Structures are given as structure tokens and as C-alpha cells.
N, C-alpha and C positions, 0 to 999 in steps of 0.2 A: 581631551575629547571624547564625552563617554558615548554610542550610538545605544539606543534599546529599543526593544520592540520585541512581540512574538516570535518565536521559530520559525522562518521561511520570509520572512517578511521582505526580506533583503538589505539586512544589514552587511553583511562582509559584501555582496554584489555594489554595495552603496563605496566602500571604503576603497575596496579594488580596482574604484574607477580613478583614485589618487595616483594609480603607478605611475602612468605615463607621464602626469607632467609633472612630479616628484622629479624621474629619472630625468627627463627632459632640461631639470634645472641642477644634474651631478647629484642630486641625492640619493642616499639610501633608503629603498623601501624593504621592510622585512617583516615576516608576519608568522604567529605560530598561532597553536590553538589548543584549548585545552577539551579534555575526550571526556564523554559522561560516564564513560567507566573505567576510568584510569584517575581518580582524584587521589592517589596515594604516593604519585610520582613528583617530588616537587618541582617546581620549575620548568616544567616541560614546556612547556608553551615561548619563554623566556629563552631558553637553551635552542628548541629548534630553530628560534630567529634568528636568533647569536649563531647559530652554524651557519644559515644560509648567508649571515652577512661577513664569514671567514670564508666562506664558500666563492663568494664574490670576488673577497680582494686576492685568494687564490689563482682567480683569472685574469687578472690584473697584468701587464709588462712585467719584468723583470726590476724595473729601475723603481718602478712605483710601489713594487712589494717592498724592494730594499726598505722604502722610504717609511712603510708601514710596520716593517722589524722596527726599525729603529725609535717608531716612534712608540709602539708599544712597550718595548724594553726599558727606552726611557720612564714611560710612566709606570710599569709593574715593579720595575727593578730588578730584585732578587724573588719577588715574590710570585713570579711569574707562573710556577706550579700552581698555585689556587683556582688559577682562573682556567689551565691545562683541564684539573678534576674534574670540573662542572661542563667546559667546552673544548673535547678534546682537539679538535680543528686547529686549536691555537696554535700547538704544538707544530704543525707544519709551518709556518710562519715564522716563531720564534724560536724554533728549536726545542732540545732536551731545556730542560730544568732545573735547578738544585732541590730537592727537598725543603719542606719549609719547618721548622723548627714544632713539633707539638709545642701548646700553652695551653692555659685553661680554658673553658668553657666560656666564659665573658670576653677572655682576650682574643679567643679566637675569631669570632661572635665580631666584635668590633675587628678585629684584623679584614675578616671578609669582609666587608660592606666599605670599609677602606678603598681596598683594592678594587673592587667590582665598580666605584665610582670612579677611579681613574681608569680603569677598563672603557666605560664606555663613553667620557670625556675625550678617550683619544679620535673617536669615530663623529661626535659632533662637532662642528667648524659650519664656519660660515660658508667655505668652498663647498664642502660636502654636510647639507643637512643630513639629519639621521630622524626618519620614521618608523615607531615599531606599532606593527596593529596586532594587539592580543583579542581573538575569538573565544567565546563563549565565556566569558569571564564570571559567569552565576558558577563555573566546574573547576577554579579556578582553588587550588592549597593555598594552606594559609601561611607557607614558605614565601610562595609568591607574592600573595597579597602585602604583605609584611617588605618584600625587595620592592615593589608598585611603589609605595608608600616613601622610601628611601630615596628611589631615582625621581619622583616627584618632588622634594624638600630639599633636593640637594642644589645651594645655592651656587655651585661652581659649575652645573652642568648646564650647556648651551648648545641652542641649535641641536634639541630632540625634541620630536612631537612623539609624545604617546597618545596611542587610538586602544580605545578598549570598546567592546560588542558585547552586549549581555541581554539576557532575557527578564527584561524589569517585571515579566508576571511569576518569573519562579526565586525574585529576589525579594524574601519581606525584610520586616526591621531588624530583624536579629540575624540578618546572612551575613557571616564575616565580610562580604566584599560592601554594602551597605553603611558598615560599620568602616571599614578603612575609609570609604568616601567621606565620609563624617568627619573623620578625622581628617582628612585633607584639605578638607572647607576650613576647619577651624581653625589648621596650620599656615591658612592663607594661600593652599597653593592655587594656582590658574585653572580650572573646569569648566568646560563647556559641555552639553549634553543635546544631541539630535534625537529626538523620538519619532517612529517611523509609525505608520498607522497601515492597516490592510488599504488595499487600493478600494476605490468607489465604483459605483456602475458607470459612469462616463470611463474611468481608468481602464476598466475590464473590458467593456466596448472596443476601447480604440487598439488594445492590444492584440483582440481578439481578433480586429476589421484586420490589421498590420498583417497579423499570422496567414491569415485565408484570404489576403490579397480583397479584401471585400469593404464593400460601402457600412458604414453606425449602423444606416436604418433597415439594412438587410440582415441585419446579424444581432440584433436590440434584443429577439426574447430569448436566444440561444446565451446571450451575455448575462442576463439576468437568469436563465435556471444557472451558469457556472458560478454566478457573484451568492447565489441562494445555497450554493452545495460546498463552497468553497470561502465563505467570508471574507473574501475577497483577498486571501492570502497569495502574493504571488508564486510560490512556489509548489502552490495545492492546485494552482490554474493552472498553470503548466503542466503536473503532472494530469489533472484532471481532463485536458486536452488531449493527451498524447491514448490515459487510458480510452477515450473514446476513440482514437483513431485505432487505438489496438482490439477493439471489438466491431471495428465495423460500423461505426456509428457514427462516425463522420469520414465521407469517404470522399471523392476526387471525381468528377462526373467527367470523362474523356471527351464527352459526346459536346456539353453545352461547356467544358472547357469555365467548370466553376464546383466547389465544395457544396456538399450535400450532405443535410441530415435532417433530423424526425425527433420533432421535440417531444411529442408524445410519445414515442419508443425509446427516447431514452431516462425519462421519468419512468417508463415502464421498466426497464432495467434495474434501477432501483440501486444504483449505484452508490457506494459507502460515501457519506459525509465525512469520514475520518480519515485523514492522510496519512498514519501508520495500520491503518487496515488498508488502505489501497497500497500502498509499496509493501506487505504482506504478499498480496492477492497478486502483485507482479512479480515476485520471488519465489511463491507456490509455482508459476509455471514453469520456472528453470528444470532443465535435469538436476535429482537429487543429489548426485556428487558435487554439482557445482554449489547448490544448499547450503550442502554440507562445511565447504571448504569457506563462504563468505560467514557463516557461525562464528566459525575460528577467526576469520576476519575481520570482524564484530569485537570479541572478546581482546583481539590484539588494539583497537583503536581508529582512530576515523581515516588515519594515514597508515597502511601496512605494505611491507616489502614482499616479493616472493620468496626469498632465502627463509625468510622468518614463519612464514607460510609452509615451507618446506618441511623448514623443523618439526615444528608442529603438526604436520599431517603425514610427517613420515615418509615423504613423498618427494620423487626427485622435482629440480624445477621443469621438469619436461612435461611431466604427468600434472602439475600443478595448472600451469599457464593454458593452455586448451580451456579448462574449468572456468578461467576466471575471465579468458577471452567471451568467453559464452555472457557472462555477465557483464563485460564490460559493452557488448554487444547491443544488448538492452538499454544499453543506459542507466543500469544503476551505478557502477564505479567507474569512473574516471584513471586512465592511466596518467602520469606524472614524470615519468622518464626511463629511459630504454637502458637496457643492459646490456644489450648488442640491437646487431640486428635482425634477431630473430625473438627475442625474448623482451618482455616487458618487466621494469624491476620495482617499481614506485607504483600504488595507487592510493586512492582516497573514493572513499563512499561519497556518490553523489552529493548529499546533505545528511545532518545528522540522525534525521524522520528513519532515511534508509538502513543505515547501523542499526538504530533502533528496532527496528524493526526484523534485520537480519540475527539480530541479538533474541529477536523473539521467537522467534522460530525454534530456541533452543528449550526444552521444557524445563519448567521454573524447577522441578528436582533433580533433573540431570547436570543442572550451572555449575554445580561445587564436582562435580565428576569430569569434567570439562575441563574448567580451572585448573584442577588438581594436573589434569594429563597436558596441559599447557604449558604448566610450570615445570613437571619433571621432565620434560622433554627440551626447552630449552635449559634447565640447568645440565643435563644430560651431553647437549651434544652441542653446546657453546664452549668454545676452546676456551681453557684457564684465563690465559691472559684479556680474554674480551668480557670475561665476568664483572670487572667494575661497572663496565659499560651497562649491562643491562641488569644492574643487582637490585633498583627499586621493582620492574618489570616483573622478573622473577619472583620475588619473594609477594609481590603482590598477588598475582596467581596463585600459587601456595599456600598464602593464609587464607586464600576463600576456601580454599578445599580441604585444611588440615583437620576437618573434624570426621573426614573419610578415612584416614588414615588406620586401620584396624590393630595393624601391629603396635605394640605397645613402647618397642624399643626403636621402630621404627619412627613413629610417631615421636617419643620423645629426640631422636636425633634433628627430625624435619624442624619441631618446636626452638630447638637452640637456631638455628638460621633465624624463625620468624619471628623470636622473642621481643624484636624492636618495635614490630607494628603488628604485634598480637590485640592489646590496645590501640585501636585505629587514633585515640585521642592525645594518647603518649609519644605515639611514633610522630604524630605531625608537630608538637607541641619540640620534640625534641630536633627536629628541621625547620623551627623558624627561621635558619639561615643557613646561604647556603658553607659559612663557617662549618657549623654544625653539620652543612650534608659533607663535608670532606672528613670531620670525623667519625663520622657515621659509616660512611663509607670504608674509611679503614677496618676498623672493628668489622662490621658485616662483611665486607669481603675477606675475611680472613676465617671469618665461619663458615660462607660459603664453599670456600675453597678445601676447610679441611672434609666437607661432606661431601663434595666432590667426588 
């Protein structure tokens, strides 16, 4: 099922409504999201989704976990390490696995395709159907698109529901996603599509009436103004209303026990009708130190964690946490998991548009410097045994700023590390399957370890 529409129209929110009915039927619902600034990290969304699935399994009773261990070992045989190389958490279920023999590129590709298919089939059953939601497919790497095609055309895979959301206005006829979807249709894969449109006046009026506990007749002029400013985009509508409240243009009258506003006053404020500019305005009201941390966070991705930001900013978690708390209180980022009672470990940006606005705070001429700094800090402070986990992330940041390395010897050293990705199309071609990812990981990890 494909869900398409403009950014902020509600694609993710619609799909997330499926979570409760699916889990109520003992199904597994997992999701992954592609990042607008991380297109060089192959399989990122699929890996993230399947990591969540494995984490769910690890939380099940020992008896059930033993059953999963048996099913996985039976399905994967001696090839378990191939999956562990991509989804590290699998090792916590099936234990240490023997290394797989190195074979030629084509054989490696075919072997991975076969093993990955076996891995997915373990989880799709009548008792426990599997739903995988991949968000922002317009930013998917070619390796992921190939893997989706293989999953959709594997006749042995049953009880799998794959949902993809994308911005159709950013996908033209030559876009890799469009080409992949056309190939799927030619091969007879079952696909359906839902296109979400912006809200009309009646829907916007109903939303505002519900929000303000008012009758539609009393808020219709406000609804018309909001519709005119936002184009009926649900995310923008919500953020526009929050801005009106923050600017005291929408306030609660305690004496009359009702909400008050002045249309003329609001129009006179000339609030922007561009959602990114609106988000930029909110970000710029935060303390400078918080703005800087969010700039780094935007470079990391739509989802980020406290420990990574600590490494990047060369500060302790205790120093970074209060800065993030300010952003969380403003509603621009959302905590997703706790590290302990005092600290939140994982966060996500409220929306891609917020991440985009935070990234836009970095001056264009300074972006290469920031990425190079991030790449070097991650490389310097990541434990050698964990380097392979952050391989593509580190290389991507360093690659972005490689032109800034003035020292010829140092640049030559860093170039060795980024040689596979210096020419992006070549790098992506090498990574068209996870079989090749394993091969690439082995080679590049050695280079990184040597440089480290």
C-alpha cells in the first residue's frame, strides 16, 4: 500500500492508526523512516524497522524467545552472520555465528537475497502477520529500493503487509522510486495507493472548533484565514494555531470563559505562509546554545540520541540534556525513550520540516565544516569495535567535508577512507544489495580501523 501526498498532509499519522488494530490481532507492526540528509546510508529504514522487531522479540518470555531462536536458526542455517552484519541485534537471539566464506560479487548478492528472504519469512505467519511501514520513500537509497522489489516479488513470503509513504510532488517519472514501482507493476505485484489531499474549509473549521471548544459558526472567519495561510496542510494548520497562541493573537478570556482573537490584528502581523520559515522563527527564539545543538542534531537525522550528540558536541550528556529539554518543551523535538530517570536517551524532530529548518540555521558556507567536524569527532570517539556500526554515517559526514582538508597527506589519508563514496553514483551501485554491503563493510572497516 502506497500513501502519497505533500509533506505534512498526514501520511504518517494515518498509517500509525493501524498500530492498535494490528497488534490486537497479535500482528507485528514496525516502522522505519528515511532521512532527507542521509541518503548515502543503505537500508537505513528497513534496518531500523527490523531492529525494532527484534527488540520486541527480545522482550517476550524465555519460552517464546527459544522458539524464535529455533525458527531463525532453522531458516538461516550457517548463514546467520549475513543477517547479523546488517541487523546486529539478531545475534542477541541466535548467538554468535560462524563467519561466512567470501565468494564473488554475484554469488554474494544472490546469497544475501536468498538469506534475507528466509529471514523475513520467519516472521510472516497466520498467527503473527508482519506489517512494515517505510516512511519518506522519496529519500530511499537504491539498495533499499532493490530490496523492496525483491520482497514484493518473493512468492514464498506470506502474511507480510508492506506500506510505503512518499511525497508524490517530489517524485518525477525519472525518480528511482517511480521506476521501481513501475517494475513492480510489470511483474504483477499487488499494489494499492491512497492519495491524501489538504483539508478543505469544512475540515479546517471543524478542527479549529474542536480545538477551541466553539461552534463552527463563531470560528468560520478564523478558519478561512487559517486555510488561506496554510493551504489546508494539517501540520501547518496546527503549527500556525500554536504560533497565534504564542504571539498572544489567540488567547483565553477567563472572564468570558472563551477563546478570543482579532482577525484584523492577525492579518496585520503578516505571519508567513511558508511552514519552513515559520519553524525557523520558532527555532530562532530558542537560546543560542540550544539552536547550535539542534543544528548538529539535524545533521545526524530525523531521529537522534543523546550519546551521539555528546560525542559530536564534545560535551557530557549532562550538559547536552538541558539544552534538548528546552527544545522539547517548545514542542520542536519529541523524546522517544528514557536513558534513566533523569536523562532522555532518544529524540526525534516533530516533523521533517523542523529538521529542515534546524539544518537551514547552518550557514551554507559553513555546512562542510560542520559535517567534517561531526565525522572526525565520531571517528575519534567511537570505540574501534563499534566502528562498523557507524561506518556509513561517519564516511558520509567526512565525504561531505573532504574538500576542506588542506594538508595533502591528511587529505590523502582521509581520501583512502572515503574512496568508495567519493563518487556517489559508484558508491551506491556497489551497495545495490546487502550482500555487497557485507563485502563493502569488511573492506571499509579495515580502512577506517587503520586510519583510526
